[in-house]
DSSP file (Angstrom, degrees, kcal/mol; ACC not computed):
  #  RESIDUE AA STRUCTURE BP1 BP2  ACC     N-H-->O    O-->H-N    N-H-->O    O-->H-N    TCO  KAPPA ALPHA  PHI   PSI    X-CA   Y-CA   Z-CA
    1    1 A M              0   0    0      0, 0.0     0, 0.0     0, 0.0     0, 0.0   0.000 360.0 360.0 360.0 142.4    0.0    0.0    0.0
    2    2 A P        -     0   0    0      0, 0.0     2,-0.3     0, 0.0     0, 0.0  -0.312 360.0-147.1 -69.8 159.7    1.4    3.4   -0.9
    3    3 A A        -     0   0    0      2,-0.0     2,-0.4     0, 0.0     0, 0.0  -0.870   5.1-153.1-122.7 164.6    2.6    5.8    1.9
    4    4 A L        -     0   0    0     -2,-0.3     2,-0.5     2,-0.0     0, 0.0  -0.998   1.0-158.6-138.0 128.4    2.5    9.5    2.0
    5    5 A T        -     0   0    0     -2,-0.4     2,-0.5     2,-0.0    -2,-0.0  -0.935   5.7-164.6-110.7 129.1    4.7   11.9    3.9
    6    6 A I        -     0   0    0     -2,-0.5     3,-0.3     3,-0.0     2,-0.2  -0.955  10.6-165.3-116.2 126.3    3.5   15.4    4.7
    7    7 A R        +     0   0    0     -2,-0.5    -2,-0.0     1,-0.2     0, 0.0  -0.548  58.8  23.6 -99.6 166.7    6.1   18.0    5.8
    8    8 A N        +     0   0    0      1,-0.2    -1,-0.2    -2,-0.2     3,-0.0   0.788  66.6 172.9  52.9  44.9    5.9   21.4    7.5
    9    9 A I        -     0   0    0     -3,-0.3    -1,-0.2     1,-0.1    -3,-0.0  -0.699  39.4-111.9 -79.0 135.4    2.4   21.1    9.1
   10   10 A P     >  -     0   0    0      0, 0.0     4,-2.3     0, 0.0     3,-0.4  -0.315  23.5-117.6 -63.9 151.5    1.8   24.1   11.2
   11   11 A D  H  > S+     0   0    0      1,-0.2     4,-2.5     2,-0.2     5,-0.2   0.857 112.3  52.3 -64.0 -35.7    1.8   23.3   14.9
   12   12 A D  H  > S+     0   0    0      2,-0.2     4,-1.7     1,-0.2    -1,-0.2   0.805 108.5  50.7 -72.8 -23.2   -1.8   24.4   15.5
   13   13 A I  H  > S+     0   0    0     -3,-0.4     4,-2.5     2,-0.2    -2,-0.2   0.918 111.3  49.8 -72.3 -43.0   -3.0   22.2   12.6
   14   14 A H  H  X S+     0   0    0     -4,-2.3     4,-2.2     1,-0.2    -2,-0.2   0.913 111.9  46.5 -63.0 -40.5   -1.2   19.3   14.2
   15   15 A R  H  X S+     0   0    0     -4,-2.5     4,-2.1     1,-0.2    -1,-0.2   0.910 112.7  50.2 -67.3 -39.7   -2.7   19.9   17.6
   16   16 A G  H  X S+     0   0    0     -4,-1.7     4,-2.2     2,-0.2    -2,-0.2   0.850 109.3  52.0 -66.4 -31.5   -6.1   20.3   16.1
   17   17 A L  H  X S+     0   0    0     -4,-2.5     4,-2.5     2,-0.2    -2,-0.2   0.911 110.2  48.7 -66.7 -42.9   -5.6   17.0   14.2
   18   18 A K  H  X S+     0   0    0     -4,-2.2     4,-2.4     2,-0.2    -2,-0.2   0.839 110.0  50.2 -57.5 -40.1   -4.7   15.2   17.2
   19   19 A A  H  X S+     0   0    0     -4,-2.1     4,-2.5     2,-0.2    -1,-0.2   0.879 111.2  49.7 -73.0 -41.2   -7.6   16.6   19.1
   20   20 A L  H  X S+     0   0    0     -4,-2.2     4,-2.1     2,-0.2    -2,-0.2   0.945 110.3  50.6 -62.2 -45.1  -10.0   15.5   16.3
   21   21 A A  H  X>S+     0   0    0     -4,-2.5     5,-2.5     1,-0.2     4,-0.5   0.940 110.0  48.9 -55.3 -49.4   -8.5   12.1   16.3
   22   22 A A  H ><5S+     0   0    0     -4,-2.4     3,-1.0     1,-0.2    -1,-0.2   0.900 107.1  56.6 -60.3 -39.2   -8.9   11.7   20.0
   23   23 A K  H 3<5S+     0   0    0     -4,-2.5    -1,-0.2     1,-0.2    -2,-0.2   0.896 114.0  39.8 -57.3 -40.9  -12.5   12.9   19.6
   24   24 A H  H 3<5S-     0   0    0     -4,-2.1    -1,-0.2    -3,-0.2    -2,-0.2   0.386 114.5-117.2 -89.9   3.7  -13.2   10.0   17.1
   25   25 A G  T <<5S+     0   0    0     -3,-1.0     2,-0.3    -4,-0.5    -3,-0.2   0.887  76.0 106.6  62.6  42.3  -11.1    7.5   19.1
   26   26 A R  S   <S-     0   0    0     -5,-2.5    -1,-0.2    -6,-0.1    -2,-0.1  -0.898  72.7 -88.0-141.5 173.0   -8.5    6.9   16.5
   27   27 A S     >  -     0   0    0     -2,-0.3     4,-2.5     1,-0.1     5,-0.2  -0.293  39.7-108.9 -78.3 166.2   -4.9    7.7   15.9
   28   28 A A  H  > S+     0   0    0      2,-0.2     4,-2.5     1,-0.2     5,-0.2   0.886 121.7  52.4 -60.1 -40.0   -3.8   10.8   14.1
   29   29 A E  H  > S+     0   0    0      2,-0.2     4,-2.4     1,-0.2    -1,-0.2   0.903 110.2  47.8 -68.3 -42.0   -2.7    8.7   11.1
   30   30 A A  H  > S+     0   0    0      2,-0.2     4,-1.9     1,-0.2    -1,-0.2   0.887 110.9  51.5 -64.9 -38.1   -6.2    7.0   11.0
   31   31 A E  H  X S+     0   0    0     -4,-2.5     4,-2.9     2,-0.2     5,-0.3   0.948 108.9  50.9 -60.7 -48.3   -7.8   10.4   11.2
   32   32 A V  H  X S+     0   0    0     -4,-2.5     4,-3.7     1,-0.2     5,-0.3   0.944 109.5  50.6 -56.6 -46.8   -5.7   11.7    8.3
   33   33 A R  H  X S+     0   0    0     -4,-2.4     4,-2.4     1,-0.2    -1,-0.2   0.901 112.2  47.0 -61.3 -37.4   -6.7    8.7    6.2
   34   34 A E  H  X S+     0   0    0     -4,-1.9     4,-2.5     2,-0.2    -1,-0.2   0.912 111.8  50.5 -68.4 -41.1  -10.4    9.3    7.0
   35   35 A L  H  X S+     0   0    0     -4,-2.9     4,-1.8     2,-0.2    -2,-0.2   0.916 113.4  46.2 -65.1 -45.5  -10.1   13.1    6.2
   36   36 A I  H  X S+     0   0    0     -4,-3.7     4,-2.7    -5,-0.3     5,-0.2   0.952 111.4  50.7 -58.7 -46.2   -8.4   12.2    2.9
   37   37 A A  H  X S+     0   0    0     -4,-2.4     4,-2.3    -5,-0.3    -2,-0.2   0.847 110.5  49.4 -58.9 -37.8  -11.0    9.6    2.0
   38   38 A S  H  < S+     0   0    0     -4,-2.5    -1,-0.2     2,-0.2    -2,-0.2   0.837 112.8  48.4 -74.9 -26.4  -13.9   12.0    2.7
   39   39 A A  H  < S+     0   0    0     -4,-1.8    -2,-0.2    -5,-0.2    -1,-0.2   0.911 118.1  39.5 -72.4 -43.0  -12.2   14.7    0.6
   40   40 A V  H  < S+     0   0    0     -4,-2.7    -2,-0.2     1,-0.2    -3,-0.2   0.871 130.8  26.5 -75.1 -40.4  -11.6   12.3   -2.3
   41   41 A F  S  < S-     0   0    0     -4,-2.3    -1,-0.2    -5,-0.2    -2,-0.1  -0.624  80.3-172.9-124.9  70.8  -14.9   10.4   -2.1
   42   42 A P    >   -     0   0    0      0, 0.0     3,-0.9     0, 0.0    -3,-0.1  -0.384  27.4-131.4 -67.9 150.5  -17.4   12.9   -0.5
   43   43 A S  T 3  S+     0   0    0      1,-0.2    -5,-0.0    -5,-0.1     0, 0.0   0.738 105.7  53.8 -70.9 -24.4  -20.8   11.2    0.3
   44   44 A E  T 3  S+     0   0    0      2,-0.1    -1,-0.2     0, 0.0    -3,-0.0   0.330  78.8 136.7 -98.1  14.9  -22.7   14.0   -1.4
   45   45 A R    <   -     0   0    0     -3,-0.9     2,-0.3     1,-0.1    -4,-0.0  -0.262  58.5-115.8 -57.2 142.9  -20.8   13.9   -4.8
   46   46 A Q        -     0   0    0      4,-0.0     2,-0.2     2,-0.0    -1,-0.1  -0.633  25.0-135.5 -84.2 140.3  -22.9   14.1   -7.8
   47   47 A R     >  -     0   0    0     -2,-0.3     4,-2.8     1,-0.1     5,-0.2  -0.576  24.5-108.3 -90.1 154.1  -22.9   11.0  -10.0
   48   48 A L  H  > S+     0   0    0      1,-0.2     4,-2.4    -2,-0.2     5,-0.3   0.904 117.1  51.6 -53.6 -44.4  -22.6   11.4  -13.8
   49   49 A G  H  > S+     0   0    0      2,-0.2     4,-2.6     1,-0.2    -1,-0.2   0.916 110.4  49.0 -68.8 -37.1  -26.2   10.5  -14.6
   50   50 A S  H  > S+     0   0    0      1,-0.2     4,-2.3     2,-0.2    -1,-0.2   0.955 111.3  51.4 -58.6 -44.5  -27.5   13.1  -12.1
   51   51 A A  H  X S+     0   0    0     -4,-2.8     4,-1.5     1,-0.2    -2,-0.2   0.866 112.1  44.8 -64.2 -34.0  -25.2   15.7  -13.6
   52   52 A L  H  X S+     0   0    0     -4,-2.4     4,-3.2     2,-0.2     5,-0.3   0.878 111.2  53.4 -69.0 -40.1  -26.4   14.9  -17.0
   53   53 A G  H  X S+     0   0    0     -4,-2.6     4,-1.3    -5,-0.3    -2,-0.2   0.861 108.1  51.3 -54.6 -41.5  -29.9   15.0  -15.9
   54   54 A D  H  < S+     0   0    0     -4,-2.3     4,-0.2    -5,-0.2    -1,-0.2   0.850 116.0  41.4 -64.4 -40.8  -29.4   18.4  -14.3
   55   55 A I  H  < S+     0   0    0     -4,-1.5    -2,-0.2    -5,-0.2     3,-0.2   0.908 130.2  22.4 -77.7 -41.9  -28.0   19.7  -17.5
   56   56 A W  H >< S+     0   0    0     -4,-3.2     3,-1.1     1,-0.1    -2,-0.2   0.323  92.5 102.1-109.6   5.7  -30.3   18.2  -20.1
   57   57 A G  T 3< S+     0   0    0     -4,-1.3    -1,-0.1    -5,-0.3    -3,-0.1   0.846  84.1  47.1 -61.3 -32.1  -33.4   17.4  -18.0
   58   58 A G  T 3  S+     0   0    0     -4,-0.2     2,-0.4    -3,-0.2    -1,-0.2   0.574  86.9 108.8 -89.1  -6.5  -35.4   20.3  -19.2
   59   59 A V    <   -     0   0    0     -3,-1.1     2,-0.4    -4,-0.0    -3,-0.0  -0.544  46.8-174.5 -75.9 127.1  -34.6   19.7  -22.9
   60   60 A R        -     0   0    0     -2,-0.4     2,-0.2     0, 0.0    -2,-0.0  -0.979  17.3-135.4-124.4 133.3  -37.6   18.5  -24.8
   61   61 A L        -     0   0    0     -2,-0.4     2,-0.2     2,-0.0     0, 0.0  -0.561  17.0-128.8 -83.2 148.0  -37.6   17.4  -28.4
   62   62 A T     >  -     0   0    0     -2,-0.2     4,-2.7     1,-0.1     5,-0.2  -0.562  32.0-106.7 -87.4 161.8  -40.3   18.6  -30.8
   63   63 A E  H  > S+     0   0    0      1,-0.2     4,-2.0     2,-0.2     5,-0.1   0.773 122.0  53.1 -64.5 -24.9  -42.0   15.7  -32.8
   64   64 A V  H  > S+     0   0    0      2,-0.2     4,-2.1     1,-0.2    -1,-0.2   0.944 110.6  47.1 -70.6 -47.6  -40.2   16.7  -36.0
   65   65 A E  H  > S+     0   0    0      2,-0.2     4,-2.2     1,-0.2     5,-0.2   0.929 112.7  50.3 -63.0 -46.8  -36.8   16.5  -34.1
   66   66 A A  H  X S+     0   0    0     -4,-2.7     4,-3.3     1,-0.2    -1,-0.2   0.943 111.9  47.7 -58.4 -47.2  -37.9   13.0  -32.6
   67   67 A R  H  X S+     0   0    0     -4,-2.0     4,-2.4     2,-0.2    -1,-0.2   0.883 109.2  53.6 -63.6 -36.7  -38.8   11.7  -36.0
   68   68 A V  H  X S+     0   0    0     -4,-2.1     4,-1.3     2,-0.2    -1,-0.2   0.924 112.1  44.0 -58.1 -48.0  -35.5   13.0  -37.5
   69   69 A I  H  X S+     0   0    0     -4,-2.2     4,-1.1     1,-0.2     3,-0.5   0.935 112.3  53.7 -73.5 -43.2  -33.4   11.1  -34.8
   70   70 A D  H >< S+     0   0    0     -4,-3.3     3,-0.6     1,-0.2    -1,-0.2   0.907 107.8  48.5 -59.3 -38.3  -35.5    8.0  -35.2
   71   71 A R  H 3< S+     0   0    0     -4,-2.4    -1,-0.2     1,-0.2    -2,-0.2   0.809 110.9  53.4 -65.8 -28.5  -35.0    7.9  -39.0
   72   72 A A  H 3< S+     0   0    0     -4,-1.3    -1,-0.2    -3,-0.5    -2,-0.2   0.628  83.2 111.6 -83.6 -12.8  -31.2    8.3  -38.5
   73   73 A R  S << S-     0   0    0     -4,-1.1     2,-0.7    -3,-0.6    -3,-0.0  -0.328  73.6-121.6 -65.1 146.6  -30.9    5.5  -36.0
   74   74 A D        -     0   0    0      1,-0.1    -1,-0.1     2,-0.1    -2,-0.1  -0.808  28.7-177.9 -85.4 109.9  -28.9    2.4  -37.2
   75   75 A R        +     0   0    0     -2,-0.7    -1,-0.1     2,-0.1    -2,-0.1   0.578  47.6 106.5 -90.2 -11.9  -31.4   -0.4  -36.9
   76   76 A V  S    S-     0   0    0      1,-0.1     3,-0.1     3,-0.0    -2,-0.1  -0.485  77.6-116.9 -67.9 126.1  -28.9   -3.1  -38.0
   77   77 A P        -     0   0    0      0, 0.0    -1,-0.1     0, 0.0     2,-0.1  -0.350  35.2-102.1 -60.2 143.3  -27.9   -5.2  -35.0
   78   78 A A        -     0   0    0      1,-0.1     3,-0.0     3,-0.0     0, 0.0  -0.385  35.9-106.9 -65.2 147.9  -24.1   -5.0  -34.2
   79   79 A K        -     0   0    0      1,-0.1    -1,-0.1    -2,-0.1     3,-0.1  -0.658  42.7-108.4 -81.4 124.9  -22.0   -7.9  -35.4
   80   80 A P        -     0   0    0      0, 0.0     2,-0.1     0, 0.0    -1,-0.1  -0.174  37.8-103.7 -56.3 145.8  -21.0  -10.0  -32.2
   81   81 A M        -     0   0    0      1,-0.1     2,-0.4    -3,-0.0    -3,-0.0  -0.435  31.4-130.0 -70.1 141.4  -17.3   -9.7  -31.3
   82   82 A S        -     0   0    0     -2,-0.1     2,-0.3    -3,-0.1    -1,-0.1  -0.781   7.5-151.7 -90.8 134.3  -15.1  -12.7  -32.2
   83   83 A L        -     0   0    0     -2,-0.4    -1,-0.1     1,-0.0    -2,-0.0  -0.382  69.1 -61.9-106.7  56.1  -12.9  -14.1  -29.4
   84   84 A G              0   0    0     -2,-0.3    -1,-0.0     1,-0.0    -2,-0.0   0.635 360.0 360.0  87.5  19.3  -10.2  -15.4  -31.6
   85   85 A E              0   0    0      0, 0.0    -1,-0.0     0, 0.0    -3,-0.0   0.515 360.0 360.0 -86.7 360.0  -12.1  -18.0  -33.6
């Protein structure tokens, strides 16, 4: 597993980190891992589908546009992939 060294942490931040770790009942190192994980993978992060829905959710096609898209669709099934045969 990779390791990370962080240098030159100000004293007040180091004290605060130790206090936060003690509050959560874990080591300072475990607290840092949790803080990094929370920053990298926030629980409220928006997923791609939700983002696209927010962007395009209000877009509505007219009947003419829908017919143009429908006529342009390729209706021929894709050829199955060969696995070395």
